[in-house]
mmCIF file of the N, C-alpha and C atoms, coordinates in Angstrom:
data_MODEL
# 
_entry.id   MODEL 
# 
loop_
_atom_site.group_PDB 
_atom_site.id 
_atom_site.type_symbol 
_atom_site.label_atom_id 
_atom_site.label_alt_id 
_atom_site.label_comp_id 
_atom_site.label_asym_id 
_atom_site.label_entity_id 
_atom_site.label_seq_id 
_atom_site.pdbx_PDB_ins_code 
_atom_site.Cartn_x 
_atom_site.Cartn_y 
_atom_site.Cartn_z 
_atom_site.occupancy 
_atom_site.B_iso_or_equiv 
_atom_site.pdbx_formal_charge 
_atom_site.auth_seq_id 
_atom_site.auth_comp_id 
_atom_site.auth_asym_id 
_atom_site.auth_atom_id 
_atom_site.pdbx_PDB_model_num 
ATOM 1   N N  . UNK A 1 1  ? 103.938 116.699 75.198  1.00 0.00 ? 1  UNK A N  1 
ATOM 2   C CA . UNK A 1 1  ? 104.350 115.318 75.260  1.00 0.00 ? 1  UNK A CA 1 
ATOM 3   C C  . UNK A 1 1  ? 103.103 114.450 75.492  1.00 0.00 ? 1  UNK A C  1 
ATOM 4   N N  . UNK A 1 2  ? 103.031 113.394 74.760  1.00 0.00 ? 2  UNK A N  1 
ATOM 5   C CA . UNK A 1 2  ? 101.885 112.497 74.906  1.00 0.00 ? 2  UNK A CA 1 
ATOM 6   C C  . UNK A 1 2  ? 101.986 111.727 76.214  1.00 0.00 ? 2  UNK A C  1 
ATOM 7   N N  . UNK A 1 3  ? 100.834 111.354 76.717  1.00 0.00 ? 3  UNK A N  1 
ATOM 8   C CA . UNK A 1 3  ? 100.774 110.685 78.018  1.00 0.00 ? 3  UNK A CA 1 
ATOM 9   C C  . UNK A 1 3  ? 101.466 109.317 77.979  1.00 0.00 ? 3  UNK A C  1 
ATOM 10  N N  . UNK A 1 4  ? 101.303 108.582 76.900  1.00 0.00 ? 4  UNK A N  1 
ATOM 11  C CA . UNK A 1 4  ? 101.927 107.254 76.788  1.00 0.00 ? 4  UNK A CA 1 
ATOM 12  C C  . UNK A 1 4  ? 103.452 107.376 76.786  1.00 0.00 ? 4  UNK A C  1 
ATOM 13  N N  . UNK A 1 5  ? 103.977 108.386 76.101  1.00 0.00 ? 5  UNK A N  1 
ATOM 14  C CA . UNK A 1 5  ? 105.420 108.609 76.081  1.00 0.00 ? 5  UNK A CA 1 
ATOM 15  C C  . UNK A 1 5  ? 105.929 108.943 77.473  1.00 0.00 ? 5  UNK A C  1 
ATOM 16  N N  . UNK A 1 6  ? 105.190 109.778 78.196  1.00 0.00 ? 6  UNK A N  1 
ATOM 17  C CA . UNK A 1 6  ? 105.567 110.127 79.562  1.00 0.00 ? 6  UNK A CA 1 
ATOM 18  C C  . UNK A 1 6  ? 105.565 108.898 80.460  1.00 0.00 ? 6  UNK A C  1 
ATOM 19  N N  . UNK A 1 7  ? 104.576 108.023 80.304  1.00 0.00 ? 7  UNK A N  1 
ATOM 20  C CA . UNK A 1 7  ? 104.511 106.782 81.087  1.00 0.00 ? 7  UNK A CA 1 
ATOM 21  C C  . UNK A 1 7  ? 105.742 105.917 80.853  1.00 0.00 ? 7  UNK A C  1 
ATOM 22  N N  . UNK A 1 8  ? 106.109 105.772 79.606  1.00 0.00 ? 8  UNK A N  1 
ATOM 23  C CA . UNK A 1 8  ? 107.266 104.939 79.261  1.00 0.00 ? 8  UNK A CA 1 
ATOM 24  C C  . UNK A 1 8  ? 108.542 105.536 79.836  1.00 0.00 ? 8  UNK A C  1 
ATOM 25  N N  . UNK A 1 9  ? 108.671 106.856 79.780  1.00 0.00 ? 9  UNK A N  1 
ATOM 26  C CA . UNK A 1 9  ? 109.859 107.514 80.325  1.00 0.00 ? 9  UNK A CA 1 
ATOM 27  C C  . UNK A 1 9  ? 109.938 107.320 81.838  1.00 0.00 ? 9  UNK A C  1 
ATOM 28  N N  . UNK A 1 10 ? 108.815 107.461 82.537  1.00 0.00 ? 10 UNK A N  1 
ATOM 29  C CA . UNK A 1 10 ? 108.803 107.289 83.994  1.00 0.00 ? 10 UNK A CA 1 
ATOM 30  C C  . UNK A 1 10 ? 109.157 105.850 84.372  1.00 0.00 ? 10 UNK A C  1 
ATOM 31  N N  . UNK A 1 11 ? 108.585 104.886 83.689  1.00 0.00 ? 11 UNK A N  1 
ATOM 32  C CA . UNK A 1 11 ? 108.889 103.478 83.968  1.00 0.00 ? 11 UNK A CA 1 
ATOM 33  C C  . UNK A 1 11 ? 110.361 103.189 83.701  1.00 0.00 ? 11 UNK A C  1 
ATOM 34  N N  . UNK A 1 12 ? 110.883 103.725 82.615  1.00 0.00 ? 12 UNK A N  1 
ATOM 35  C CA . UNK A 1 12 ? 112.286 103.517 82.275  1.00 0.00 ? 12 UNK A CA 1 
ATOM 36  C C  . UNK A 1 12 ? 113.207 104.132 83.324  1.00 0.00 ? 12 UNK A C  1 
ATOM 37  N N  . UNK A 1 13 ? 112.897 105.329 83.798  1.00 0.00 ? 13 UNK A N  1 
ATOM 38  C CA . UNK A 1 13 ? 113.732 105.984 84.798  1.00 0.00 ? 13 UNK A CA 1 
ATOM 39  C C  . UNK A 1 13 ? 113.700 105.247 86.137  1.00 0.00 ? 13 UNK A C  1 
ATOM 40  N N  . UNK A 1 14 ? 112.536 104.772 86.535  1.00 0.00 ? 14 UNK A N  1 
ATOM 41  C CA . UNK A 1 14 ? 112.445 104.011 87.782  1.00 0.00 ? 14 UNK A CA 1 
ATOM 42  C C  . UNK A 1 14 ? 113.223 102.698 87.666  1.00 0.00 ? 14 UNK A C  1 
ATOM 43  N N  . UNK A 1 15 ? 113.093 102.027 86.539  1.00 0.00 ? 15 UNK A N  1 
ATOM 44  C CA . UNK A 1 15 ? 113.830 100.775 86.330  1.00 0.00 ? 15 UNK A CA 1 
ATOM 45  C C  . UNK A 1 15 ? 115.329 101.031 86.298  1.00 0.00 ? 15 UNK A C  1 
ATOM 46  N N  . UNK A 1 16 ? 115.741 102.097 85.653  1.00 0.00 ? 16 UNK A N  1 
ATOM 47  C CA . UNK A 1 16 ? 117.160 102.434 85.587  1.00 0.00 ? 16 UNK A CA 1 
ATOM 48  C C  . UNK A 1 16 ? 117.720 102.745 86.972  1.00 0.00 ? 16 UNK A C  1 
ATOM 49  N N  . UNK A 1 17 ? 116.958 103.470 87.778  1.00 0.00 ? 17 UNK A N  1 
ATOM 50  C CA . UNK A 1 17 ? 117.401 103.777 89.137  1.00 0.00 ? 17 UNK A CA 1 
ATOM 51  C C  . UNK A 1 17 ? 117.520 102.502 89.967  1.00 0.00 ? 17 UNK A C  1 
ATOM 52  N N  . UNK A 1 18 ? 116.543 101.614 89.840  1.00 0.00 ? 18 UNK A N  1 
ATOM 53  C CA . UNK A 1 18 ? 116.574 100.367 90.608  1.00 0.00 ? 18 UNK A CA 1 
ATOM 54  C C  . UNK A 1 18 ? 117.737 99.485  90.182  1.00 0.00 ? 18 UNK A C  1 
ATOM 55  N N  . UNK A 1 19 ? 117.992 99.391  88.895  1.00 0.00 ? 19 UNK A N  1 
ATOM 56  C CA . UNK A 1 19 ? 119.107 98.571  88.404  1.00 0.00 ? 19 UNK A CA 1 
ATOM 57  C C  . UNK A 1 19 ? 120.443 99.136  88.863  1.00 0.00 ? 19 UNK A C  1 
ATOM 58  N N  . UNK A 1 20 ? 120.594 100.452 88.772  1.00 0.00 ? 20 UNK A N  1 
ATOM 59  C CA . UNK A 1 20 ? 121.869 101.045 89.175  1.00 0.00 ? 20 UNK A CA 1 
ATOM 60  C C  . UNK A 1 20 ? 122.092 100.915 90.689  1.00 0.00 ? 20 UNK A C  1 
ATOM 61  N N  . UNK A 1 21 ? 121.050 101.090 91.494  1.00 0.00 ? 21 UNK A N  1 
ATOM 62  C CA . UNK A 1 21 ? 121.206 100.894 92.941  1.00 0.00 ? 21 UNK A CA 1 
ATOM 63  C C  . UNK A 1 21 ? 121.536 99.449  93.270  1.00 0.00 ? 21 UNK A C  1 
ATOM 64  N N  . UNK A 1 22 ? 120.974 98.531  92.518  1.00 0.00 ? 22 UNK A N  1 
ATOM 65  C CA . UNK A 1 22 ? 121.245 97.113  92.751  1.00 0.00 ? 22 UNK A CA 1 
ATOM 66  C C  . UNK A 1 22 ? 122.682 96.745  92.356  1.00 0.00 ? 22 UNK A C  1 
ATOM 67  N N  . UNK A 1 23 ? 123.179 97.337  91.280  1.00 0.00 ? 23 UNK A N  1 
ATOM 68  C CA . UNK A 1 23 ? 124.534 97.026  90.831  1.00 0.00 ? 23 UNK A CA 1 
ATOM 69  C C  . UNK A 1 23 ? 125.591 97.479  91.845  1.00 0.00 ? 23 UNK A C  1 
ATOM 70  N N  . UNK A 1 24 ? 125.323 98.560  92.547  1.00 0.00 ? 24 UNK A N  1 
ATOM 71  C CA . UNK A 1 24 ? 126.262 99.051  93.547  1.00 0.00 ? 24 UNK A CA 1 
ATOM 72  C C  . UNK A 1 24 ? 125.996 98.473  94.934  1.00 0.00 ? 24 UNK A C  1 
ATOM 73  N N  . UNK A 1 25 ? 125.121 97.483  95.010  1.00 0.00 ? 25 UNK A N  1 
ATOM 74  C CA . UNK A 1 25 ? 124.762 96.806  96.268  1.00 0.00 ? 25 UNK A CA 1 
ATOM 75  C C  . UNK A 1 25 ? 124.273 97.785  97.335  1.00 0.00 ? 25 UNK A C  1 
ATOM 76  N N  . UNK A 1 26 ? 123.492 98.768  96.905  1.00 0.00 ? 26 UNK A N  1 
ATOM 77  C CA . UNK A 1 26 ? 122.935 99.737  97.838  1.00 0.00 ? 26 UNK A CA 1 
ATOM 78  C C  . UNK A 1 26 ? 121.549 99.333  98.331  1.00 0.00 ? 26 UNK A C  1 
ATOM 79  N N  . UNK A 1 27 ? 121.007 98.296  97.752  1.00 0.00 ? 27 UNK A N  1 
ATOM 80  C CA . UNK A 1 27 ? 119.696 97.811  98.167  1.00 0.00 ? 27 UNK A CA 1 
ATOM 81  C C  . UNK A 1 27 ? 119.863 96.555  98.993  1.00 0.00 ? 27 UNK A C  1 
ATOM 82  N N  . UNK A 1 28 ? 119.119 96.480  100.045 1.00 0.00 ? 28 UNK A N  1 
ATOM 83  C CA . UNK A 1 28 ? 119.116 95.250  100.818 1.00 0.00 ? 28 UNK A CA 1 
ATOM 84  C C  . UNK A 1 28 ? 118.086 94.305  100.197 1.00 0.00 ? 28 UNK A C  1 
ATOM 85  N N  . UNK A 1 29 ? 118.019 93.125  100.727 1.00 0.00 ? 29 UNK A N  1 
ATOM 86  C CA . UNK A 1 29 ? 117.151 92.089  100.135 1.00 0.00 ? 29 UNK A CA 1 
ATOM 87  C C  . UNK A 1 29 ? 115.683 92.511  100.098 1.00 0.00 ? 29 UNK A C  1 
ATOM 88  N N  . UNK A 1 30 ? 115.184 93.118  101.146 1.00 0.00 ? 30 UNK A N  1 
ATOM 89  C CA . UNK A 1 30 ? 113.762 93.484  101.181 1.00 0.00 ? 30 UNK A CA 1 
ATOM 90  C C  . UNK A 1 30 ? 113.481 94.806  100.473 1.00 0.00 ? 30 UNK A C  1 
ATOM 91  N N  . UNK A 1 31 ? 114.484 95.632  100.271 1.00 0.00 ? 31 UNK A N  1 
ATOM 92  C CA . UNK A 1 31 ? 114.280 96.944  99.668  1.00 0.00 ? 31 UNK A CA 1 
ATOM 93  C C  . UNK A 1 31 ? 114.280 96.899  98.144  1.00 0.00 ? 31 UNK A C  1 
ATOM 94  N N  . UNK A 1 32 ? 114.555 95.756  97.554  1.00 0.00 ? 32 UNK A N  1 
ATOM 95  C CA . UNK A 1 32 ? 114.606 95.670  96.098  1.00 0.00 ? 32 UNK A CA 1 
ATOM 96  C C  . UNK A 1 32 ? 113.249 95.872  95.450  1.00 0.00 ? 32 UNK A C  1 
ATOM 97  N N  . UNK A 1 33 ? 112.192 95.651  96.202  1.00 0.00 ? 33 UNK A N  1 
ATOM 98  C CA . UNK A 1 33 ? 110.858 95.741  95.626  1.00 0.00 ? 33 UNK A CA 1 
ATOM 99  C C  . UNK A 1 33 ? 110.139 97.031  96.016  1.00 0.00 ? 33 UNK A C  1 
ATOM 100 N N  . UNK A 1 34 ? 110.880 98.051  96.443  1.00 0.00 ? 34 UNK A N  1 
ATOM 101 C CA . UNK A 1 34 ? 110.230 99.269  96.910  1.00 0.00 ? 34 UNK A CA 1 
ATOM 102 C C  . UNK A 1 34 ? 109.635 100.104 95.782  1.00 0.00 ? 34 UNK A C  1 
ATOM 103 N N  . UNK A 1 35 ? 110.044 99.875  94.543  1.00 0.00 ? 35 UNK A N  1 
ATOM 104 C CA . UNK A 1 35 ? 109.500 100.653 93.434  1.00 0.00 ? 35 UNK A CA 1 
ATOM 105 C C  . UNK A 1 35 ? 108.165 100.100 92.925  1.00 0.00 ? 35 UNK A C  1 
ATOM 106 N N  . UNK A 1 36 ? 107.807 98.898  93.303  1.00 0.00 ? 36 UNK A N  1 
ATOM 107 C CA . UNK A 1 36 ? 106.531 98.326  92.877  1.00 0.00 ? 36 UNK A CA 1 
ATOM 108 C C  . UNK A 1 36 ? 105.356 99.135  93.420  1.00 0.00 ? 36 UNK A C  1 
ATOM 109 N N  . UNK A 1 37 ? 105.318 99.486  94.714  1.00 0.00 ? 37 UNK A N  1 
ATOM 110 C CA . UNK A 1 37 ? 104.210 100.338 95.177  1.00 0.00 ? 37 UNK A CA 1 
ATOM 111 C C  . UNK A 1 37 ? 104.230 101.729 94.543  1.00 0.00 ? 37 UNK A C  1 
ATOM 112 N N  . UNK A 1 38 ? 105.422 102.254 94.250  1.00 0.00 ? 38 UNK A N  1 
ATOM 113 C CA . UNK A 1 38 ? 105.504 103.565 93.600  1.00 0.00 ? 38 UNK A CA 1 
ATOM 114 C C  . UNK A 1 38 ? 104.841 103.507 92.235  1.00 0.00 ? 38 UNK A C  1 
ATOM 115 N N  . UNK A 1 39 ? 105.126 102.474 91.462  1.00 0.00 ? 39 UNK A N  1 
ATOM 116 C CA . UNK A 1 39 ? 104.484 102.323 90.156  1.00 0.00 ? 39 UNK A CA 1 
ATOM 117 C C  . UNK A 1 39 ? 102.983 102.112 90.286  1.00 0.00 ? 39 UNK A C  1 
ATOM 118 N N  . UNK A 1 40 ? 102.584 101.340 91.271  1.00 0.00 ? 40 UNK A N  1 
ATOM 119 C CA . UNK A 1 40 ? 101.151 101.100 91.465  1.00 0.00 ? 40 UNK A CA 1 
ATOM 120 C C  . UNK A 1 40 ? 100.424 102.398 91.794  1.00 0.00 ? 40 UNK A C  1 
ATOM 121 N N  . UNK A 1 41 ? 100.962 103.191 92.707  1.00 0.00 ? 41 UNK A N  1 
ATOM 122 C CA . UNK A 1 41 ? 100.325 104.463 93.055  1.00 0.00 ? 41 UNK A CA 1 
ATOM 123 C C  . UNK A 1 41 ? 100.352 105.443 91.895  1.00 0.00 ? 41 UNK A C  1 
ATOM 124 N N  . UNK A 1 42 ? 101.378 105.379 91.072  1.00 0.00 ? 42 UNK A N  1 
ATOM 125 C CA . UNK A 1 42 ? 101.454 106.245 89.887  1.00 0.00 ? 42 UNK A CA 1 
ATOM 126 C C  . UNK A 1 42 ? 100.287 105.953 88.947  1.00 0.00 ? 42 UNK A C  1 
ATOM 127 N N  . UNK A 1 43 ? 100.046 104.676 88.663  1.00 0.00 ? 43 UNK A N  1 
ATOM 128 C CA . UNK A 1 43 ? 98.965  104.330 87.741  1.00 0.00 ? 43 UNK A CA 1 
ATOM 129 C C  . UNK A 1 43 ? 97.587  104.494 88.371  1.00 0.00 ? 43 UNK A C  1 
ATOM 130 N N  . UNK A 1 44 ? 97.477  104.294 89.686  1.00 0.00 ? 44 UNK A N  1 
ATOM 131 C CA . UNK A 1 44 ? 96.206  104.568 90.358  1.00 0.00 ? 44 UNK A CA 1 
ATOM 132 C C  . UNK A 1 44 ? 95.892  106.055 90.297  1.00 0.00 ? 44 UNK A C  1 
ATOM 133 N N  . UNK A 1 45 ? 96.905  106.896 90.452  1.00 0.00 ? 45 UNK A N  1 
ATOM 134 C CA . UNK A 1 45 ? 96.712  108.339 90.331  1.00 0.00 ? 45 UNK A CA 1 
ATOM 135 C C  . UNK A 1 45 ? 96.274  108.743 88.944  1.00 0.00 ? 45 UNK A C  1 
ATOM 136 N N  . UNK A 1 46 ? 96.818  108.104 87.928  1.00 0.00 ? 46 UNK A N  1 
ATOM 137 C CA . UNK A 1 46 ? 96.391  108.406 86.556  1.00 0.00 ? 46 UNK A CA 1 
ATOM 138 C C  . UNK A 1 46 ? 94.950  107.974 86.329  1.00 0.00 ? 46 UNK A C  1 
ATOM 139 N N  . UNK A 1 47 ? 94.580  106.829 86.857  1.00 0.00 ? 47 UNK A N  1 
ATOM 140 C CA . UNK A 1 47 ? 93.209  106.356 86.710  1.00 0.00 ? 47 UNK A CA 1 
ATOM 141 C C  . UNK A 1 47 ? 92.235  107.303 87.406  1.00 0.00 ? 47 UNK A C  1 
ATOM 142 N N  . UNK A 1 48 ? 92.596  107.751 88.603  1.00 0.00 ? 48 UNK A N  1 
ATOM 143 C CA . UNK A 1 48 ? 91.749  108.682 89.338  1.00 0.00 ? 48 UNK A CA 1 
ATOM 144 C C  . UNK A 1 48 ? 91.625  110.021 88.606  1.00 0.00 ? 48 UNK A C  1 
ATOM 145 N N  . UNK A 1 49 ? 92.715  110.455 88.003  1.00 0.00 ? 49 UNK A N  1 
ATOM 146 C CA . UNK A 1 49 ? 92.686  111.717 87.242  1.00 0.00 ? 49 UNK A CA 1 
ATOM 147 C C  . UNK A 1 49 ? 91.720  111.607 86.073  1.00 0.00 ? 49 UNK A C  1 
ATOM 148 N N  . UNK A 1 50 ? 91.785  110.500 85.340  1.00 0.00 ? 50 UNK A N  1 
ATOM 149 C CA . UNK A 1 50 ? 90.874  110.315 84.196  1.00 0.00 ? 50 UNK A CA 1 
ATOM 150 C C  . UNK A 1 50 ? 89.424  110.197 84.640  1.00 0.00 ? 50 UNK A C  1 
ATOM 151 N N  . UNK A 1 51 ? 89.198  109.535 85.757  1.00 0.00 ? 51 UNK A N  1 
ATOM 152 C CA . UNK A 1 51 ? 87.834  109.284 86.212  1.00 0.00 ? 51 UNK A CA 1 
ATOM 153 C C  . UNK A 1 51 ? 87.176  110.550 86.767  1.00 0.00 ? 51 UNK A C  1 
ATOM 154 N N  . UNK A 1 52 ? 87.911  111.350 87.514  1.00 0.00 ? 52 UNK A N  1 
ATOM 155 C CA . UNK A 1 52 ? 87.321  112.509 88.172  1.00 0.00 ? 52 UNK A CA 1 
ATOM 156 C C  . UNK A 1 52 ? 87.497  113.797 87.386  1.00 0.00 ? 52 UNK A C  1 
ATOM 157 N N  . UNK A 1 53 ? 88.183  113.743 86.274  1.00 0.00 ? 53 UNK A N  1 
ATOM 158 C CA . UNK A 1 53 ? 88.387  114.936 85.448  1.00 0.00 ? 53 UNK A CA 1 
ATOM 159 C C  . UNK A 1 53 ? 87.108  115.340 84.729  1.00 0.00 ? 53 UNK A C  1 
ATOM 160 N N  . UNK A 1 54 ? 86.255  114.396 84.442  1.00 0.00 ? 54 UNK A N  1 
ATOM 161 C CA . UNK A 1 54 ? 85.035  114.659 83.677  1.00 0.00 ? 54 UNK A CA 1 
ATOM 162 C C  . UNK A 1 54 ? 83.985  115.358 84.468  1.00 0.00 ? 54 UNK A C  1 
# 
């Protein structure tokens, strides 16, 4: 699987989980943005992998 395809799938799954949790009112007001740091750390990890792999 190509890396770009995997990225799109991960982003889609995180967005789908957040939307479904929001529809069932399982997220409180401050918890709606908890996936933003997860996405940030995901892409920072990819950047670190590319940089230190060489």
